[in-house]
N, C-alpha and C positions, 0 to 999 in steps of 0.2 A: 747418207748411200751405205746402204749396207751392201755390209761386204757378202761374196756368189763362196761356197762350200763346195767342191764334188768331190763325192766316194766315186773314185776307180777304182773296183774291179780288177784285179789282175793273177789267171790264170784262179780263179775261184767266184764261183757263180752263188752270190750274196743274198741266201736265203728272203722270200719278201716279209718276216718276220723280226732279224734283223736289221734292213735295209730301213724298215719303217724305225726301227728305234733308236736307230744311229743318226737317220735323220731329224727328230722328232730330240733326240739330245745334243748335239752339233745347234740346234737353229737352238733352242735355248740356251745352251750355254755359252753362246758366243753372239745372238741375235743376229744372228745371218739367214739367209735363204740356201738350205739343202737341197741338192738333188744327187740323185743316183744316174752313174754314165752308164752305157752298156760295155761288160766284162768286156777286158783286151786278153784272146787266150791265146795269143805269144808269147814265147820263154821272152825276153829281151837279150841282147843281143850277148850270143856266149862269151864274148871278152871281159865281159861287166863277171863273171865266175873264174873263183879261185879252183882247180882242180888239184891241187895239194889241202886244200881245206875241206872242200867242197863245200862249199855257200859263196852265197851271193856279197857281191863288193859294196854297199850299203851305199858307200857316195857317189859310186859310180851310177846304180840305180836312179838316187836325187837327179843326177845331173840326167842322167835318160830321161825321165819325168820329165823336169824341164825342158828341156831339147823340142820332148817331142808335142807338152800337150802349151808350149809357152803361156803360162798363165802370166795375166797384168796384176800391178801390186793390188789389185780388188778382188781377186780370184782366193781362193785356196783350195789345194788340190790334196786329197787323200786319198793314195793309193790301199788300198790291200792286197797285200800278196802275199800269193801262196807259196813261198820262197825262202826258206832258212840265211838269212844273212848276219854279215859280222862289220864290224868297222874301226877303223885302224888304235888298237891298243886292246879293242876287246874281243871277244873268247866269241861273243854274237850279239845280238838288238835284237830287241822284241819291237822298237820300231826306229824314228831318225827323220827330224826335219831337216832341210838346208837353212843354211845361214839366213837366208834375208826371209825366211817364210814363208815360204809360198808354195811346197811341196811336202809333206809328208810322207813319209811311209810305215807300216804295220806289216810286219812280217807276223804269220800266220805259224809254223810251225812249232814254234815252244810253246803257243799260248793253249796250246790241244796237250790236252789232260793225257793222251796215250801217246803222244811224246817221249814221256817218262815212263811209260811202260805202268798207266792208269787205267782203266775204266775210261771210257768215253762221257762226258758232263757237259752237251750242249749249253747247259744254262750257265755254267759256269769259263766256260769256251764264249760264249755271246757278252758275259759281263767285262772280261778281258778286254775283249775286242773295244767294247765304250769305250770301258775307259782307261785304253792307252790312247783314242783317238781328243781324249782331251789334255 
């Protein structure tokens, strides 16, 4: 039985071409059935945000996603999050998976060239998202 991978955009409208590329890449890479869910356009709970750092707690985001979606062992959830996040001992993370591999989050802000004061490059941005998803 094939695993199912659900791409869950959070606070980000996944462009059709990116969604299609990501679905094709993940399907081929993992021999999985891949589908993109309707975006979640609400902020995660504010207690998951560290006001001093002005970043979200990645481990807590993963727990929130697990509780919200409750994926079983045959389902993997990849959240594409338009928020900046960190994890214990790290200043920031581009992405993080939970320990049992059911939920993974990709954090978009630092994948964008403009985060570093550079010119927008959507082609590079898309490549980074696809690379970080595997």
